[in-house]
Kinemage of the C-alpha trace (Angstrom):
@kinemage 1
@onewidth
@group {chain A} dominant
@subgroup {mainchain}
@vectorlist {calphas} color= white
{ca unk a 1} P 17.242 -13.556 25.708
{ca unk a 2} L 15.539 -10.449 26.999
{ca unk a 3} L 16.360 -7.924 23.863
{ca unk a 4} L 17.469 -5.076 25.916
{ca unk a 5} L 20.162 -7.605 27.745
{ca unk a 6} L 21.096 -8.605 24.156
{ca unk a 7} L 21.984 -5.077 23.226
{ca unk a 8} L 23.548 -4.099 26.826
{ca unk a 9} L 25.926 -6.863 26.332
{ca unk a 10} L 26.758 -5.704 22.811
{ca unk a 11} L 27.404 -2.014 24.558
{ca unk a 12} L 29.609 -3.633 26.696
{ca unk a 13} L 31.585 -5.647 24.416
{ca unk a 14} L 31.962 -2.398 22.009
{ca unk a 15} L 33.370 -0.587 25.275
{ca unk a 16} L 36.169 -3.141 26.180
{ca unk a 17} L 37.455 -3.136 22.599
{ca unk a 18} L 37.682 0.831 22.921
{ca unk a 19} L 38.907 0.632 26.116
{ca unk a 20} L 42.001 -1.292 24.582
{ca unk a 21} L 42.103 0.838 21.833
{ca unk a 22} L 42.397 4.005 24.534
{ca unk a 23} L 45.089 1.431 26.451
{ca unk a 24} L 47.433 1.227 23.320
{ca unk a 25} L 47.092 5.160 22.990
{ca unk a 26} L 48.068 5.431 26.432
{ca unk a 27} L 51.194 3.525 25.816
{ca unk a 28} L 51.722 5.446 22.988
{ca unk a 29} L 52.046 8.658 25.004
{ca unk a 30} L 54.446 7.182 27.501
{ca unk a 31} L 56.538 6.355 24.645
{ca unk a 32} L 56.486 9.570 23.245
{ca unk a 33} L 57.049 11.241 26.714
{ca unk a 34} L 60.339 9.104 27.332
{ca unk a 35} L 61.764 9.876 23.507
{ca unk a 36} L 60.872 13.681 23.124
{ca unk a 37} L 61.361 16.919 24.360
{ca unk a 38} L 58.912 19.309 26.252
{ca unk a 39} L 57.751 21.071 23.127
{ca unk a 40} L 57.117 17.227 21.023
{ca unk a 41} L 55.717 16.109 24.550
{ca unk a 42} L 53.282 18.664 24.515
{ca unk a 43} L 52.038 18.131 20.799
{ca unk a 44} L 51.937 14.435 21.796
{ca unk a 45} L 49.554 15.412 24.983
{ca unk a 46} L 47.194 17.817 22.635
{ca unk a 47} L 47.133 14.782 20.033
{ca unk a 48} L 45.819 12.367 22.259
{ca unk a 49} L 43.460 14.240 24.689
{ca unk a 50} L 42.184 14.935 21.250
{ca unk a 51} L 42.015 11.693 20.275
{ca unk a 52} L 40.347 10.288 23.755
{ca unk a 53} L 37.845 13.161 23.306
{ca unk a 54} L 36.718 11.481 20.218
{ca unk a 55} L 36.678 8.029 21.707
{ca unk a 56} L 34.510 9.183 24.138
{ca unk a 57} L 32.108 10.546 22.042
{ca unk a 58} L 32.214 7.260 20.290
{ca unk a 59} L 31.345 5.598 23.423
{ca unk a 60} L 28.659 7.956 24.268
{ca unk a 61} L 26.988 7.503 20.709
{ca unk a 62} L 27.419 4.004 21.156
{ca unk a 63} L 25.522 3.541 24.028
{ca unk a 64} L 22.647 6.341 22.732
{ca unk a 65} L 22.432 3.819 19.631
{ca unk a 66} L 22.138 0.729 21.303
{ca unk a 67} L 19.383 2.192 23.526
{ca unk a 68} L 17.526 3.350 20.684
{ca unk a 69} L 17.811 0.093 18.733
{ca unk a 70} L 17.119 -2.067 21.880
{ca unk a 71} L 13.810 0.049 21.745
{ca unk a 72} L 12.991 -0.299 18.207
{ca unk a 73} L 13.738 -4.297 18.922
{ca unk a 74} L 11.053 -3.859 21.863
{ca unk a 75} L 8.105 -2.414 19.801
{ca unk a 76} L 9.013 -4.595 16.666
{ca unk a 77} L 8.959 -7.682 19.073
{ca unk a 78} L 6.154 -6.156 21.004
{ca unk a 79} L 7.492 -5.874 24.253
{ca unk a 80} L 5.123 -3.404 26.172
{ca unk a 81} L 7.002 -3.250 29.528
{ca unk a 82} L 10.341 -3.047 27.991
{ca unk a 83} L 9.017 -0.489 25.532
{ca unk a 84} L 7.377 1.181 28.542
{ca unk a 85} L 10.371 1.312 30.636
{ca unk a 86} L 12.796 2.926 28.182
{ca unk a 87} L 10.669 5.545 27.251
{ca unk a 88} L 10.105 6.642 30.626
{ca unk a 89} L 14.080 6.650 30.987
{ca unk a 90} L 13.922 9.681 28.998
{ca unk a 91} L 17.067 8.407 26.850
{ca unk a 92} L 15.611 7.123 23.696
{ca unk a 93} L 14.551 9.152 20.751
{ca unk a 94} L 11.107 8.194 19.742
{ca unk a 95} L 11.714 9.044 16.327
{ca unk a 96} L 14.896 7.031 15.758
{ca unk a 97} L 14.966 5.510 12.329
{ca unk a 98} L 17.430 2.573 11.665
{ca unk a 99} L 19.264 1.252 8.454
{ca unk a 100} L 16.083 0.713 6.889
{ca unk a 101} L 14.167 3.823 7.950
{ca unk a 102} L 11.695 1.799 10.636
{ca unk a 103} L 10.805 3.819 13.447
{ca unk a 104} L 9.362 1.897 16.694
{ca unk a 105} L 5.851 3.108 15.464
{ca unk a 106} L 6.355 1.746 11.693
{ca unk a 107} L 7.766 -1.698 13.613
{ca unk a 108} L 4.793 -1.540 15.976
{ca unk a 109} L 2.828 -0.907 13.156
{ca unk a 110} L 3.945 -4.148 11.129
{ca unk a 111} L 3.203 -6.772 13.292
{ca unk a 112} L -0.059 -5.025 14.787
{ca unk a 113} L 0.907 -4.214 18.302
{ca unk a 114} L -2.142 -1.659 19.482
{ca unk a 115} L -0.731 -1.625 22.444
{ca unk a 116} L 3.119 -0.935 21.865
{ca unk a 117} L 1.224 2.180 19.509
{ca unk a 118} L -0.752 3.535 21.989
{ca unk a 119} L 2.244 4.048 24.621
{ca unk a 120} L 4.678 5.140 21.731
{ca unk a 121} L 1.624 7.714 20.479
{ca unk a 122} L 1.595 8.902 24.110
{ca unk a 123} L 5.521 10.181 23.808
{ca unk a 124} L 4.729 12.516 21.108
{ca unk a 125} L 5.764 10.487 17.887
{ca unk a 126} L 6.150 12.066 14.264
{ca unk a 127} L 3.557 9.754 12.853
{ca unk a 128} L 3.787 10.177 9.721
{ca unk a 129} L 7.862 9.321 9.305
{ca unk a 130} L 8.592 6.961 6.260
{ca unk a 131} L 10.531 4.041 5.899
{ca unk a 132} L 13.112 3.366 3.052
{ca unk a 133} L 9.877 1.756 1.192
{ca unk a 134} L 7.683 4.651 1.783
{ca unk a 135} L 5.337 3.156 4.326
{ca unk a 136} L 3.917 5.444 7.167
{ca unk a 137} L 2.549 3.541 10.588
{ca unk a 138} L -0.866 4.531 8.466
{ca unk a 139} L -0.288 2.328 5.797
{ca unk a 140} L 1.512 -0.403 7.765
{ca unk a 141} L -1.855 -0.796 9.487
{ca unk a 142} L -3.779 -0.682 6.424
{ca unk a 143} L -1.536 -3.442 4.740
{ca unk a 144} L -2.634 -5.600 7.813
{ca unk a 145} L -6.168 -4.552 7.851
{ca unk a 146} L -5.688 -3.531 11.328
{ca unk a 147} L -8.684 -1.008 11.886
{ca unk a 148} L -8.401 -0.422 15.129
{ca unk a 149} L -5.036 1.070 14.664
{ca unk a 150} L -5.759 3.014 11.843
{ca unk a 151} L -8.689 4.851 14.271
{ca unk a 152} L -6.018 5.245 16.763
{ca unk a 153} L -3.533 6.709 14.140
{ca unk a 154} L -6.129 8.976 12.559
{ca unk a 155} L -7.660 10.385 15.827
{ca unk a 156} L -3.922 11.300 17.051
{ca unk a 157} L -3.322 13.118 13.817
{ca unk a 158} L -1.900 10.962 11.417
{ca unk a 159} L -1.758 12.026 7.512
{ca unk a 160} L -3.945 10.265 5.554
{ca unk a 161} L -2.502 10.535 1.962
{ca unk a 162} L 0.921 10.165 2.330
{ca unk a 163} L 2.214 7.753 -0.617
{ca unk a 164} L 4.656 5.244 -0.470
{ca unk a 165} L 7.609 4.391 -3.077
{ca unk a 166} L 5.018 3.222 -5.964
{ca unk a 167} L 2.552 6.304 -5.492
{ca unk a 168} L -0.042 4.191 -3.367
{ca unk a 169} L -1.718 5.688 -0.029
{ca unk a 170} L -3.145 3.760 2.327
{ca unk a 171} L -6.699 3.649 0.460
{ca unk a 172} L -5.295 2.411 -2.739
{ca unk a 173} L -3.741 -0.354 -1.179
{ca unk a 174} L -7.174 -1.271 0.305
{ca unk a 175} L -8.742 -1.240 -2.127
{ca unk a 176} L -5.966 -3.078 -4.379
{ca unk a 177} L -6.377 -5.779 -2.085
{ca unk a 178} L -10.151 -5.904 -1.482
{ca unk a 179} L -10.037 -4.803 2.138
{ca unk a 180} L -13.774 -3.033 1.947
{ca unk a 181} L -13.884 -2.317 5.686
{ca unk a 182} L -10.154 -0.526 5.683
{ca unk a 183} L -11.238 1.107 2.258
{ca unk a 184} L -14.865 2.305 3.862
{ca unk a 185} L -12.948 3.702 7.204
{ca unk a 186} L -10.618 5.674 5.564
{ca unk a 187} L -13.275 7.235 3.136
{ca unk a 188} L -15.225 8.194 6.359
{ca unk a 189} L -11.985 9.522 7.589
{ca unk a 190} L -11.481 11.914 4.674
{ca unk a 191} L -8.819 10.593 2.391
{ca unk a 192} L -8.395 11.972 -0.635
{ca unk a 193} L -9.893 9.803 -3.206
{ca unk a 194} L -8.197 10.616 -6.378
{ca unk a 195} L -4.587 10.667 -5.858
{ca unk a 196} L -2.592 9.027 -8.479
{ca unk a 197} L -0.058 6.241 -7.860
{ca unk a 198} L 3.017 6.430 -10.270
{ca unk a 199} L 0.986 4.205 -13.156
{ca unk a 200} L -1.625 7.605 -12.763
{ca unk a 201} L -3.861 4.633 -11.045
{ca unk a 202} L -6.666 6.001 -8.932
{ca unk a 203} L -8.372 4.084 -6.066
{ca unk a 204} L -10.813 3.956 -8.248
{ca unk a 205} L -9.276 3.039 -11.568
{ca unk a 206} L -7.995 0.309 -9.280
{ca unk a 207} L -10.977 -1.105 -7.750
{ca unk a 208} L -12.747 -1.506 -11.482
{ca unk a 209} L -9.742 -3.415 -12.644
{ca unk a 210} L -9.828 -5.900 -9.873
{ca unk a 211} L -13.617 -6.128 -10.388
{ca unk a 212} L -14.051 -4.789 -6.340
{ca unk a 213} L -17.779 -3.750 -7.340
{ca unk a 214} L -18.618 -3.096 -3.542
{ca unk a 215} L -15.595 -0.720 -3.196
{ca unk a 216} L -16.184 0.837 -6.259
{ca unk a 217} L -19.686 1.704 -5.309
{ca unk a 218} L -18.540 3.069 -1.930
{ca unk a 219} L -16.068 5.233 -4.166
{ca unk a 220} L -18.302 6.372 -6.477
{ca unk a 221} L -20.600 7.517 -3.558
{ca unk a 222} L -18.071 8.976 -1.862
{ca unk a 223} L -17.506 11.141 -4.775
{ca unk a 224} L -14.640 10.077 -6.549
{ca unk a 225} L -13.455 11.610 -10.006
{ca unk a 226} L -15.218 9.078 -12.410
{ca unk a 227} L -12.993 10.454 -15.352
{ca unk a 228} L -9.280 10.875 -14.408
{ca unk a 229} L -7.077 9.003 -16.706
{ca unk a 230} L -3.462 6.938 -16.018
{ca unk a 231} L -0.569 7.124 -17.778
{ca unk a 232} L -2.049 4.784 -21.104
{ca unk a 233} L -4.930 6.986 -20.565
{ca unk a 234} L -7.323 3.892 -18.884
{ca unk a 235} L -10.766 5.263 -16.882
{ca unk a 236} L -12.351 3.510 -14.510
{ca unk a 237} L -15.104 2.937 -16.681
{ca unk a 238} L -12.288 1.253 -19.805
{ca unk a 239} L -10.917 -0.920 -17.109
{ca unk a 240} L -14.113 -2.083 -15.896
{ca unk a 241} L -15.099 -2.907 -19.891
{ca unk a 242} L -11.660 -4.217 -20.906
{ca unk a 243} L -12.366 -7.495 -17.891
{ca unk a 244} L -16.263 -7.404 -18.685
{ca unk a 245} L -17.691 -6.455 -15.288
{ca unk a 246} L -21.061 -4.991 -16.351
{ca unk a 247} L -21.576 -4.312 -12.526
{ca unk a 248} L -19.298 -1.806 -12.427
{ca unk a 249} L -19.632 -0.525 -15.796
{ca unk a 250} L -23.390 -0.515 -14.766
{ca unk a 251} L -22.415 2.026 -11.664
{ca unk a 252} L -19.933 4.185 -13.532
{ca unk a 253} L -22.607 4.886 -16.719
{ca unk a 254} L -25.813 5.586 -14.277
{ca unk a 255} L -23.166 8.031 -12.078
{ca unk a 256} L -22.167 9.844 -15.143
{ca unk a 257} L -19.466 8.838 -16.092
{ca unk a 258} L -17.616 9.992 -19.582
{ca unk a 259} L -18.549 7.336 -21.867
{ca unk a 260} L -16.421 8.468 -24.892
{ca unk a 261} L -12.838 9.154 -23.429
{ca unk a 262} L -10.239 7.631 -25.400
{ca unk a 263} L -7.080 5.723 -24.427
{ca unk a 264} L -3.369 6.472 -25.856
{ca unk a 265} L -4.379 4.103 -28.524
{ca unk a 266} L -7.340 6.009 -29.521
{ca unk a 267} L -10.169 3.123 -27.801
{ca unk a 268} L -13.127 4.047 -26.105
{ca unk a 269} L -15.021 1.537 -23.685
{ca unk a 270} L -17.820 0.641 -26.864
{ca unk a 271} L -14.000 -0.325 -28.722
{ca unk a 272} L -12.928 -2.486 -26.286
{ca unk a 273} L -16.487 -4.007 -25.146
{ca unk a 274} L -17.517 -4.555 -29.193
{ca unk a 275} L -13.662 -5.870 -29.809
{ca unk a 276} L -14.284 -8.367 -26.602
{ca unk a 277} L -17.314 -9.363 -27.500
{ca unk a 278} L -19.673 -8.150 -23.990
{ca unk a 279} L -22.592 -8.022 -25.581
{ca unk a 280} L -24.648 -6.650 -22.654
{ca unk a 281} L -21.684 -4.089 -22.193
{ca unk a 282} L -22.045 -2.608 -25.749
{ca unk a 283} L -25.592 -2.461 -25.141
{ca unk a 284} L -25.425 -0.551 -21.636
{ca unk a 285} L -22.837 1.899 -23.447
{ca unk a 286} L -25.525 2.356 -26.113
{ca unk a 287} L -28.292 3.021 -24.139
{ca unk a 288} L -26.098 5.636 -21.912
{ca unk a 289} L -25.236 7.295 -24.931
{ca unk a 290} L -21.859 6.658 -25.730
{ca unk a 291} L -20.844 7.742 -29.511
{ca unk a 292} L -20.888 5.067 -31.904
{ca unk a 293} L -18.380 6.010 -34.139
{ca unk a 294} L -15.319 7.078 -32.510
{ca unk a 295} L -12.060 5.504 -34.503
{ca unk a 296} L -9.338 4.182 -32.974
{ca unk a 297} L -5.386 5.522 -33.924
{ca unk a 298} L -6.117 2.975 -36.551
{ca unk a 299} L -9.199 4.656 -37.724
{ca unk a 300} L -11.449 1.274 -36.609
{ca unk a 301} L -14.653 2.178 -34.929
{ca unk a 302} L -16.590 -0.186 -32.515
{ca unk a 303} L -19.108 -1.637 -35.583
{ca unk a 304} L -15.156 -2.229 -37.875
{ca unk a 305} L -14.039 -4.511 -34.647
{ca unk a 306} L -17.221 -6.566 -34.474
{ca unk a 307} L -17.255 -7.029 -37.728
{ca unk a 308} L -13.665 -8.372 -38.185
{ca unk a 309} L -14.027 -10.683 -34.791
{ca unk a 310} L -17.529 -12.223 -35.876
{ca unk a 311} L -19.690 -10.875 -33.444
{ca unk a 312} L -23.208 -10.656 -35.908
{ca unk a 313} L -25.140 -9.872 -32.749
{ca unk a 314} L -23.257 -6.802 -31.705
{ca unk a 315} L -23.038 -5.323 -35.496
{ca unk a 316} L -26.505 -6.041 -35.259
{ca unk a 317} L -26.517 -3.484 -31.917
{ca unk a 318} L -24.912 -1.011 -33.326
{ca unk a 319} L -26.443 -0.980 -36.761
{ca unk a 320} L -29.453 -0.682 -35.027
{ca unk a 321} L -28.333 2.163 -32.732
{ca unk a 322} L -27.096 3.916 -35.800
{ca unk a 323} L -23.465 3.284 -36.314
{ca unk a 324} L -22.280 4.400 -40.009
{ca unk a 325} L -21.062 1.230 -41.873
{ca unk a 326} L -19.365 3.399 -44.262
{ca unk a 327} L -16.556 4.942 -42.274
{ca unk a 328} L -12.743 3.571 -43.530
{ca unk a 329} L -9.633 3.161 -41.665
{ca unk a 330} L -6.473 4.415 -42.700
{ca unk a 331} L -6.205 1.094 -45.078
{ca unk a 332} L -9.606 2.649 -46.817
{ca unk a 333} L -11.566 -0.424 -45.652
{ca unk a 334} L -15.139 -0.602 -44.277
{ca unk a 335} L -16.446 -2.833 -41.593
{ca unk a 336} L -17.198 -5.112 -44.759
{ca unk a 337} L -13.919 -5.180 -45.876
{ca unk a 338} L -12.759 -6.138 -42.961
{ca unk a 339} L -15.295 -9.124 -42.399
{ca unk a 340} L -14.731 -10.139 -45.701
{ca unk a 341} L -11.150 -10.383 -45.070
{ca unk a 342} L -11.696 -13.186 -42.384
{ca unk a 343} L -14.802 -14.883 -43.900
{ca unk a 344} L -17.733 -13.590 -42.122
{ca unk a 345} L -19.937 -13.523 -44.955
{ca unk a 346} L -23.171 -13.644 -42.774
{ca unk a 347} L -21.474 -10.220 -41.700
{ca unk a 348} L -20.661 -9.046 -44.939
{ca unk a 349} L -23.979 -10.059 -46.726
{ca unk a 350} L -25.600 -8.292 -43.387
{ca unk a 351} L -23.730 -4.857 -44.089
{ca unk a 352} L -24.500 -4.939 -47.816
{ca unk a 353} L -28.019 -5.458 -47.499
{ca unk a 354} L -27.978 -2.458 -45.012
{ca unk a 355} L -26.089 -0.339 -47.445
{ca unk a 356} L -28.208 -1.068 -50.074
{ca unk a 357} L -31.187 -0.286 -48.389
{ca unk a 358} L -29.970 2.956 -47.131
{ca unk a 359} L -29.172 3.860 -50.805
{ca unk a 360} L -33.029 3.025 -52.126
């Protein structure tokens, strides 16, 4: 059934109910005339006229609301012809929002109806209104990977940097789901690369965390801040290191990222790489100039982590690079002590021999 016709039927039914109520009011007025004096009668007339005015205002608002709802539904369903007719009638609010904050523009963007969006833009809507989840038409277009709609919105002045209820921009969402072309388009359009979401995460941290190397490279080349930390203190470098993504780590090291930033637990990228056994990343970080002896909040260094996890190859790398084997953690234990506790005798012997050699 045609959506506009459907809402017209709803309006007629509501009007019918309202007229019935008006008839009841008129009947009450007649009773008042019969049973009251002239003063009471005039007071009753005044009251009934006021009631009638409220009723007529209600009817007027009802028609207006139903037209706007019909307009919204037509946009939501891609009914270009109906949208055009309603716009030409000049009796709809192009910025009307339903109970969920949806506008005709957002509804059309949700479904990718470019022709409808083009018509709506000609009527001069607010391009940046947000629904109850904080989505703008631009964010909605990014979510369905519609670069053509993004282009149309941006050319007409849509704000690139609005954030949804989670603090995510159109760029952040595109990065999160791996839409490289959309991310590239938004970067070229001038979006802010360093906006942080509710968790403090930037687009670059997100790209690193989700192993999107190609997008991380785009962001780095475009000038994204390499050293922003999220709410947990995590940087893009730490994010890439934690998942063992050598390619992104290499990009960040070569781009000049700070290798020694610590998260809320005091861990550096080198500590994570050593603890998780990522030898190639440990080597990259060492060659990049990472500090070898930074301790975490418990006083553990990268050498200690590799010693207690039995990674002799990483222990050798760190020793060769100049890591201090005599540092003690907060329990006054050295790397050799930690290795001995878990039975890694080869590592204990290695550390002991180095200590003996150093003291001779």
